[in-house]
DRENDO-1510 file (C-alpha; in Angstrom, 1 decimal, always signed):
<recs>
REC; n; res; u; v; w
REC; 1; MET; +74.3; +176.5; +40.2 .
REC; 2; ALA; +76.5; +179.1; +38.4 .
REC; 3; ARG; +80.1; +178.1; +37.6 .
REC; 4; LYS; +82.7; +180.0; +39.5 .
REC; 5; ARG; +84.7; +182.3; +37.3 .
REC; 6; SER; +88.4; +183.5; +37.8 .
REC; 7; GLN; +89.1; +187.0; +38.8 .
REC; 8; PRO; +91.7; +188.9; +36.7 .
REC; 9; PHE; +95.4; +188.1; +37.4 .
REC; 10; GLN; +97.7; +190.9; +38.1 .
REC; 11; LEU; +101.4; +190.7; +37.3 .
REC; 12; GLY; +103.4; +193.9; +37.2 .
REC; 13; ASP; +101.4; +196.6; +35.8 .
REC; 14; ILE; +99.3; +194.1; +33.5 .
REC; 15; GLN; +96.0; +192.8; +34.5 .
REC; 16; ILE; +95.1; +189.6; +32.6 .
REC; 17; ALA; +91.5; +188.7; +32.1 .
REC; 18; PRO; +90.1; +185.2; +32.6 .
REC; 19; GLY; +90.6; +183.1; +29.4 .
REC; 20; THR; +93.2; +185.3; +27.9 .
REC; 21; GLN; +97.0; +185.3; +27.4 .
REC; 22; GLU; +99.3; +188.3; +28.0 .
REC; 23; ARG; +103.1; +188.7; +27.7 .
REC; 24; VAL; +104.5; +190.6; +30.7 .
REC; 25; LEU; +107.9; +192.1; +30.8 .
REC; 26; LEU; +109.3; +192.7; +34.4 .
REC; 27; PRO; +112.2; +195.0; +34.5 .
REC; 28; ALA; +115.0; +193.0; +36.0 .
REC; 29; ALA; +118.3; +195.0; +35.5 .
REC; 30; ARG; +120.4; +197.1; +33.2 .
REC; 31; LEU; +123.8; +196.3; +32.1 .
REC; 32; TYR; +126.6; +198.9; +32.1 .
REC; 33; SER; +125.9; +199.6; +28.4 .
REC; 34; ASP; +122.4; +200.7; +29.6 .
REC; 35; THR; +120.8; +197.7; +27.9 .
REC; 36; PRO; +117.8; +196.5; +29.8 .
REC; 37; LEU; +117.3; +192.9; +31.0 .
REC; 38; ASP; +113.6; +192.2; +31.2 .
REC; 39; LEU; +112.2; +189.0; +32.7 .
REC; 40; HIS; +109.7; +187.8; +30.0 .
REC; 41; VAL; +106.6; +186.0; +31.4 .
REC; 42; GLU; +103.9; +184.5; +29.3 .
REC; 43; VAL; +100.7; +184.5; +31.4 .
REC; 44; LEU; +98.0; +182.1; +30.4 .
REC; 45; HIS; +95.0; +182.8; +32.8 .
REC; 46; GLY; +92.2; +180.2; +32.8 .
REC; 47; ILE; +88.4; +180.8; +32.9 .
REC; 48; LYS; +88.0; +179.0; +36.2 .
REC; 49; PRO; +90.1; +179.4; +39.4 .
REC; 50; GLY; +92.7; +176.7; +40.1 .
REC; 51; PRO; +96.4; +176.1; +40.7 .
REC; 52; VAL; +99.1; +178.5; +39.6 .
REC; 53; LEU; +101.8; +176.4; +37.8 .
REC; 54; LEU; +105.1; +178.1; +37.1 .
REC; 55; VAL; +107.2; +176.6; +34.3 .
REC; 56; CYS; +110.7; +178.1; +33.9 .
REC; 57; ALA; +113.8; +177.4; +31.9 .
REC; 58; ALA; +117.4; +178.7; +31.4 .
REC; 59; ILE; +118.2; +179.6; +35.0 .
REC; 60; HIS; +121.5; +178.4; +33.5 .
REC; 61; GLY; +121.6; +180.5; +30.3 .
REC; 62; ASP; +123.2; +177.8; +28.0 .
REC; 63; GLU; +120.5; +175.2; +28.8 .
REC; 64; LEU; +118.4; +175.4; +25.6 .
REC; 65; ASN; +116.1; +172.4; +25.6 .
REC; 66; GLY; +113.9; +173.9; +28.2 .
REC; 67; ILE; +113.5; +177.1; +26.2 .
REC; 68; GLU; +112.1; +175.2; +23.3 .
REC; 69; ILE; +109.9; +173.2; +25.6 .
REC; 70; CYS; +108.3; +176.5; +26.9 .
REC; 71; ARG; +108.0; +177.8; +23.4 .
REC; 72; ARG; +106.0; +174.8; +22.4 .
REC; 73; LEU; +104.0; +174.8; +25.5 .
REC; 74; ILE; +102.8; +178.4; +24.9 .
REC; 75; GLN; +101.6; +177.4; +21.5 .
REC; 76; LEU; +99.9; +174.3; +22.7 .
REC; 77; ILE; +97.8; +175.6; +25.7 .
REC; 78; ASP; +94.5; +177.5; +25.1 .
REC; 79; PRO; +93.7; +179.7; +28.1 .
REC; 80; LYS; +90.0; +179.4; +27.3 .
REC; 81; GLU; +90.3; +175.7; +28.2 .
REC; 82; LEU; +92.5; +176.2; +31.3 .
REC; 83; THR; +91.6; +176.0; +34.9 .
REC; 84; GLY; +94.0; +178.1; +37.0 .
REC; 85; THR; +96.9; +180.0; +35.7 .
REC; 86; LEU; +100.0; +178.9; +33.8 .
REC; 87; LEU; +103.1; +181.1; +34.1 .
REC; 88; VAL; +105.8; +180.4; +31.6 .
REC; 89; VAL; +109.3; +181.9; +31.8 .
REC; 90; PRO; +111.4; +180.6; +28.9 .
REC; 91; VAL; +114.5; +182.5; +29.9 .
REC; 92; VAL; +115.3; +183.3; +33.5 .
REC; 93; ASN; +118.9; +184.2; +32.9 .
REC; 94; MET; +118.8; +186.4; +29.8 .
REC; 95; PHE; +122.4; +187.5; +30.1 .
REC; 96; GLY; +123.7; +183.9; +30.1 .
REC; 97; PHE; +121.3; +183.1; +27.2 .
REC; 98; ILE; +122.6; +186.1; +25.1 .
REC; 99; GLN; +126.3; +185.2; +25.9 .
REC; 100; GLN; +125.7; +181.3; +25.6 .
REC; 101; THR; +127.0; +180.8; +29.1 .
REC; 102; ARG; +125.7; +179.2; +32.3 .
REC; 103; TYR; +126.6; +182.2; +34.4 .
REC; 104; LEU; +125.8; +185.8; +35.0 .
REC; 105; PRO; +128.2; +188.7; +34.2 .
REC; 106; ASP; +130.2; +188.3; +37.4 .
REC; 107; ARG; +130.5; +184.5; +36.9 .
REC; 108; ARG; +127.8; +183.8; +39.5 .
REC; 109; ASP; +125.4; +180.9; +39.3 .
REC; 110; LEU; +121.9; +182.2; +39.4 .
REC; 111; ASN; +120.7; +178.9; +40.9 .
REC; 112; ARG; +122.9; +179.6; +43.9 .
REC; 113; CYS; +121.6; +183.1; +44.5 .
REC; 114; PHE; +118.2; +182.4; +46.0 .
REC; 115; PRO; +116.2; +183.7; +47.9 .
REC; 116; GLY; +118.0; +186.8; +46.6 .
REC; 117; SER; +118.2; +190.3; +47.9 .
REC; 118; GLU; +116.7; +193.7; +46.7 .
REC; 119; ARG; +120.0; +195.4; +47.1 .
REC; 120; GLY; +122.5; +192.7; +46.3 .
REC; 121; ALA; +124.6; +191.9; +43.3 .
REC; 122; LEU; +122.9; +191.2; +39.9 .
REC; 123; GLY; +122.3; +187.6; +40.8 .
REC; 124; SER; +120.7; +188.4; +44.1 .
REC; 125; ARG; +118.6; +191.1; +42.6 .
REC; 126; LEU; +117.3; +188.8; +39.8 .
REC; 127; ALA; +116.6; +186.0; +42.2 .
REC; 128; PHE; +114.7; +188.3; +44.5 .
REC; 129; LEU; +112.6; +189.5; +41.5 .
REC; 130; PHE; +111.9; +186.0; +40.4 .
REC; 131; ARG; +111.0; +184.9; +43.9 .
REC; 132; THR; +108.7; +187.8; +44.9 .
REC; 133; GLN; +106.9; +188.3; +41.6 .
REC; 134; LEU; +106.6; +184.7; +40.4 .
REC; 135; VAL; +107.6; +181.9; +42.9 .
REC; 136; GLU; +105.6; +183.3; +45.7 .
REC; 137; ARG; +102.5; +183.4; +43.4 .
REC; 138; ALA; +102.9; +179.8; +42.4 .
REC; 139; THR; +101.2; +176.7; +43.9 .
REC; 140; HIS; +103.4; +174.3; +41.8 .
REC; 141; ILE; +106.7; +174.7; +39.9 .
REC; 142; ILE; +108.5; +172.8; +37.0 .
REC; 143; ASP; +112.1; +173.8; +36.6 .
REC; 144; LEU; +113.6; +172.8; +33.2 .
REC; 145; HIS; +117.4; +172.0; +32.9 .
REC; 146; THR; +120.0; +170.2; +30.8 .
REC; 147; GLY; +123.4; +168.7; +31.6 .
REC; 148; ALA; +126.3; +171.0; +31.7 .
REC; 149; ILE; +128.4; +171.9; +28.6 .
REC; 150; HIS; +130.0; +168.8; +27.1 .
REC; 151; ARG; +127.8; +166.5; +29.3 .
REC; 152; SER; +124.7; +164.7; +28.4 .
REC; 153; ASN; +121.9; +163.7; +30.8 .
REC; 154; LEU; +119.4; +160.9; +30.2 .
REC; 155; PRO; +115.8; +162.5; +30.7 .
REC; 156; GLN; +115.2; +162.3; +34.4 .
REC; 157; ILE; +113.2; +164.0; +37.2 .
REC; 158; ARG; +114.9; +165.2; +40.3 .
REC; 159; VAL; +112.7; +165.7; +43.3 .
REC; 160; ASN; +112.8; +165.6; +47.1 .
REC; 161; PHE; +111.0; +162.4; +48.0 .
REC; 162; ASP; +110.0; +163.9; +51.3 .
REC; 163; ASN; +107.5; +166.1; +49.5 .
REC; 164; GLU; +104.5; +163.8; +48.5 .
REC; 165; GLU; +102.9; +166.4; +46.2 .
REC; 166; ALA; +106.1; +166.9; +44.3 .
REC; 167; LYS; +106.6; +163.1; +44.1 .
REC; 168; SER; +103.2; +162.8; +42.5 .
REC; 169; MET; +104.0; +165.5; +39.9 .
REC; 170; ALA; +107.2; +163.5; +39.1 .
REC; 171; ALA; +105.3; +160.4; +38.6 .
REC; 172; ALA; +102.8; +162.1; +36.4 .
REC; 173; PHE; +105.6; +163.6; +34.2 .
REC; 174; ASN; +106.3; +160.1; +32.9 .
REC; 175; CYS; +110.1; +160.1; +32.8 .
REC; 176; PRO; +112.1; +156.8; +32.9 .
REC; 177; VAL; +114.1; +157.7; +36.0 .
REC; 178; ILE; +113.1; +159.7; +39.1 .
REC; 179; MET; +116.0; +160.7; +41.4 .
REC; 180; ASN; +115.8; +161.5; +45.1 .
REC; 181; SER; +117.6; +164.8; +45.2 .
REC; 182; LYS; +117.8; +166.9; +48.4 .
REC; 183; ASP; +117.6; +170.7; +48.1 .
REC; 184; ARG; +120.8; +172.7; +47.6 .
REC; 185; ASP; +121.5; +175.9; +49.5 .
REC; 186; GLY; +120.9; +179.0; +47.2 .
REC; 187; SER; +118.8; +177.1; +44.7 .
REC; 188; LEU; +115.3; +177.7; +43.4 .
REC; 189; ARG; +114.4; +174.2; +44.8 .
REC; 190; SER; +115.5; +175.2; +48.2 .
REC; 191; THR; +113.5; +178.4; +48.2 .
REC; 192; ALA; +110.4; +176.6; +46.9 .
REC; 193; SER; +110.8; +174.0; +49.7 .
REC; 194; GLU; +111.0; +176.8; +52.4 .
REC; 195; LEU; +107.8; +178.3; +50.9 .
REC; 196; GLY; +106.1; +174.9; +50.9 .
REC; 197; ILE; +105.7; +174.9; +47.1 .
REC; 198; PRO; +106.2; +171.5; +45.4 .
REC; 199; LEU; +108.8; +171.6; +42.7 .
REC; 200; ILE; +110.1; +169.1; +40.3 .
REC; 201; LEU; +113.2; +169.4; +38.2 .
REC; 202; TYR; +113.5; +168.0; +34.6 .
REC; 203; GLU; +117.0; +167.3; +33.5 .
REC; 204; ALA; +117.6; +166.2; +29.9 .
REC; 205; GLY; +120.2; +166.6; +27.1 .
REC; 206; GLU; +123.3; +168.8; +26.9 .
REC; 207; ALA; +123.9; +172.5; +27.3 .
REC; 208; LEU; +124.0; +174.5; +24.0 .
REC; 209; ARG; +122.4; +171.8; +22.1 .
REC; 210; PHE; +118.9; +170.8; +21.0 .
REC; 211; ASP; +117.9; +167.2; +21.9 .
REC; 212; TYR; +114.5; +166.6; +20.2 .
REC; 213; ALA; +113.7; +163.4; +22.1 .
REC; 214; SER; +114.2; +165.4; +25.3 .
REC; 215; ILE; +112.2; +168.3; +24.1 .
REC; 216; LYS; +109.2; +166.2; +23.0 .
REC; 217; ALA; +109.3; +164.2; +26.2 .
REC; 218; GLY; +109.5; +167.5; +28.1 .
REC; 219; VAL; +106.5; +168.9; +26.5 .
REC; 220; ASN; +104.4; +165.8; +27.1 .
REC; 221; GLY; +105.7; +165.7; +30.7 .
REC; 222; VAL; +104.7; +169.2; +31.5 .
REC; 223; THR; +101.3; +168.6; +29.9 .
REC; 224; ASN; +100.9; +165.5; +32.0 .
REC; 225; VAL; +101.4; +167.4; +35.1 .
REC; 226; ILE; +99.0; +170.1; +34.0 .
REC; 227; LYS; +96.4; +167.4; +33.6 .
REC; 228; MET; +97.3; +165.7; +36.9 .
REC; 229; LEU; +96.6; +169.1; +38.5 .
REC; 230; LYS; +93.2; +169.2; +36.8 .
REC; 231; MET; +94.1; +172.3; +35.0 .
REC; 232; MET; +93.3; +170.9; +31.7 .
REC; 233; LYS; +91.0; +168.0; +30.5 .
REC; 234; GLY; +92.2; +165.0; +28.7 .
REC; 235; ARG; +94.1; +161.9; +29.4 .
REC; 236; ARG; +97.8; +161.9; +30.1 .
REC; 237; THR; +100.3; +160.9; +27.5 .
REC; 238; ARG; +101.7; +157.7; +29.0 .
REC; 239; LYS; +104.0; +156.4; +26.3 .
REC; 240; LYS; +104.1; +153.1; +28.3 .
REC; 241; VAL; +106.9; +154.3; +30.6 .
REC; 242; THR; +106.6; +153.4; +34.2 .
REC; 243; PRO; +109.1; +155.5; +36.2 .
REC; 244; VAL; +111.7; +153.8; +38.3 .
REC; 245; TYR; +112.8; +155.4; +41.6 .
REC; 246; SER; +116.5; +155.9; +42.6 .
REC; 247; GLN; +117.5; +156.9; +46.1 .
REC; 248; ARG; +121.2; +157.9; +45.2 .
REC; 249; SER; +123.6; +158.2; +42.4 .
REC; 250; VAL; +127.4; +158.0; +42.0 .
REC; 251; TRP; +129.9; +159.7; +39.7 .
REC; 252; MET; +132.6; +157.5; +38.3 .
REC; 253; ARG; +135.9; +159.5; +37.6 .
REC; 254; SER; +138.9; +159.0; +35.4 .
REC; 255; GLU; +141.7; +156.8; +36.7 .
REC; 256; GLY; +144.3; +158.4; +34.4 .
REC; 257; ASP; +145.2; +161.1; +31.9 .
REC; 258; GLY; +144.6; +160.7; +28.1 .
REC; 259; LEU; +142.0; +159.7; +25.5 .
REC; 260; VAL; +138.8; +158.3; +26.8 .
REC; 261; ILE; +137.8; +155.1; +25.0 .
REC; 262; LEU; +134.1; +154.5; +26.0 .
REC; 263; LYS; +132.8; +151.1; +26.6 .
REC; 264; VAL; +129.2; +152.0; +27.6 .
REC; 265; ASP; +126.5; +154.5; +26.4 .
REC; 266; LEU; +124.2; +156.9; +28.0 .
REC; 267; GLY; +121.1; +154.9; +29.4 .
REC; 268; GLN; +122.9; +151.6; +29.5 .
REC; 269; GLN; +122.7; +149.2; +32.4 .
REC; 270; VAL; +125.9; +148.6; +34.2 .
REC; 271; ASN; +127.0; +146.1; +37.0 .
REC; 272; ARG; +129.4; +146.6; +39.8 .
REC; 273; GLY; +132.8; +146.0; +38.6 .
REC; 274; GLN; +131.9; +146.5; +34.9 .
REC; 275; LEU; +134.4; +148.2; +32.6 .
REC; 276; LEU; +133.2; +151.6; +31.7 .
REC; 277; ALA; +136.1; +153.1; +29.7 .
REC; 278; HIS; +139.9; +152.8; +28.9 .
REC; 279; ILE; +142.0; +155.9; +29.5 .
REC; 280; ALA; +144.7; +155.7; +26.8 .
REC; 281; PRO; +147.9; +158.0; +26.6 .
REC; 282; PRO; +147.9; +159.9; +23.3 .
REC; 283; HIS; +151.3; +158.8; +22.3 .
REC; 284; GLY; +150.9; +155.1; +23.1 .
REC; 285; GLY; +151.6; +153.0; +26.2 .
REC; 286; GLU; +149.6; +151.2; +28.8 .
REC; 287; HIS; +146.0; +152.4; +29.4 .
REC; 288; THR; +144.2; +152.6; +32.7 .
REC; 289; SER; +140.7; +151.4; +33.2 .
REC; 290; VAL; +137.5; +152.9; +34.8 .
REC; 291; TYR; +135.2; +150.4; +36.4 .
REC; 292; SER; +131.8; +151.0; +37.9 .
REC; 293; SER; +131.6; +150.9; +41.7 .
REC; 294; VAL; +127.9; +150.4; +41.7 .
REC; 295; SER; +125.1; +148.6; +39.7 .
REC; 296; GLY; +122.5; +150.8; +38.0 .
REC; 297; ILE; +121.9; +152.9; +34.9 .
REC; 298; VAL; +124.2; +155.6; +33.2 .
REC; 299; ILE; +122.2; +158.8; +33.5 .
REC; 300; GLY; +125.0; +161.2; +32.7 .
REC; 301; ILE; +128.0; +161.0; +30.5 .
REC; 302; SER; +130.9; +163.3; +29.4 .
REC; 303; ASN; +131.1; +164.0; +25.7 .
REC; 304; ILE; +134.7; +165.1; +25.7 .
REC; 305; PRO; +137.0; +162.2; +24.7 .
REC; 306; VAL; +140.0; +163.4; +26.7 .
REC; 307; SER; +140.3; +163.5; +30.5 .
REC; 308; ASN; +142.7; +164.3; +33.3 .
REC; 309; GLU; +142.7; +162.0; +36.3 .
REC; 310; GLY; +139.9; +162.7; +38.7 .
REC; 311; GLU; +137.5; +164.2; +36.2 .
REC; 312; ALA; +133.9; +163.0; +36.3 .
REC; 313; LEU; +133.0; +160.8; +33.4 .
REC; 314; PHE; +129.9; +158.8; +34.2 .
REC; 315; HIS; +126.9; +159.4; +36.4 .
REC; 316; VAL; +125.2; +156.2; +37.5 .
REC; 317; ALA; +121.8; +156.1; +39.2 .
REC; 318; CYS; +121.7; +153.2; +41.8 .
REC; 319; PHE; +118.9; +150.7; +42.0 .
REC; 320; ASP; +118.4; +147.5; +43.9 .
REC; 321; ALA; +119.3; +144.3; +42.0 .
REC; 322; ASP; +115.7; +143.3; +41.3 .
REC; 323; GLU; +114.9; +146.9; +40.1 .
REC; 324; ILE; +117.6; +147.1; +37.5 .
REC; 325; PRO; +115.9; +144.9; +34.8 .
REC; 326; LEU; +112.7; +147.1; +35.0 .
REC; 327; ALA; +114.8; +150.3; +34.9 .
REC; 328; THR; +116.6; +149.1; +31.8 .
REC; 329; GLU; +113.3; +148.1; +30.2 .
REC; 330; MET; +111.8; +151.6; +30.9 .
REC; 331; VAL; +114.8; +153.4; +29.4 .
REC; 332; GLU; +114.6; +151.2; +26.3 .
REC; 333; THR; +110.8; +152.0; +26.1 .
REC; 334; PHE; +111.4; +155.6; +26.5 .
REC; 335; VAL; +114.0; +155.8; +23.8 .
REC; 336; GLU; +111.7; +153.9; +21.4 .
REC; 337; ALA; +108.9; +156.3; +22.2 .
REC; 338; TYR; +110.9; +159.5; +21.7 .
REC; 339; PRO; +113.4; +159.0; +18.8 .
REC; 340; ASP; +115.9; +161.8; +18.6 .
REC; 341; ARG; +115.2; +163.0; +15.1 .
REC; 342; LEU; +114.4; +166.6; +13.7 .
REC; 343; SER; +111.5; +168.5; +15.0 .
REC; 344; ASP; +108.1; +167.0; +14.1 .
REC; 345; GLU; +105.9; +169.4; +16.1 .
</recs>
């Protein structure tokens, strides 16, 4: 019996033959300087038909780890050994990337502009193009993010637990923590959910910074999902990490104004009532203290050692008491498996 062979994959004006890789530039917009903003898509089209996996980064233009994950992924995958099609978009928000900012020129958040509009503002038009040309062609999506500027995130997967296929993708990715995260209006996740496309979101590191542990874990995670979808042969890279699931998370906020004297680190286990930080006046005097209102793992932390009252300082993923030791063990195992040292690709 003859093996079924893929048909050419059409994107824009480019036709990609089975077993080949092509770079496609989709005209997205022009700035008032007449500078074009193209959506750069790397298409790796497999020999045999199968899933269409969309991997995208930098919807927020200052989130750089995902761009490097995409770059390494493009170098790693051979379309001649691929089943299905891999669509890789290293930079969705090119304007934000150029300007080293999260936003678009009008200060809009692109990840609140979906599903978009053909005749709307720049954000709406870009979201419309991305949805109609790429999202609606995909069967599965991995969206790569980091923490905001001056905030670091422990590597984690955010997924809607109601979507079993997406939950399976999250488990295959092999991150230490998987967060139950409902869809936000205007987000890529919300649009994918409405279209019935399973999507997982990888959060790791800090904006405008490379975190090599997060990058290496991201490349391995995406590759694991590719193998789980049977798009590529080979065993998944386990790294001995068993993901732990969290149903909710809580932000701990500053109780005063001044210097932030940290008492816990990113990835550390905390108990309800545990001291997280002192907030000390810069000219001396009595400090105030920040305590955890829940038990769990610190998955996000502010890197600015000054704070006004009410500012978010610590993001804690909540777990049942009997799950916390396992969660702590998995974070420690992950850190050992992915040391944050210079690139060793």
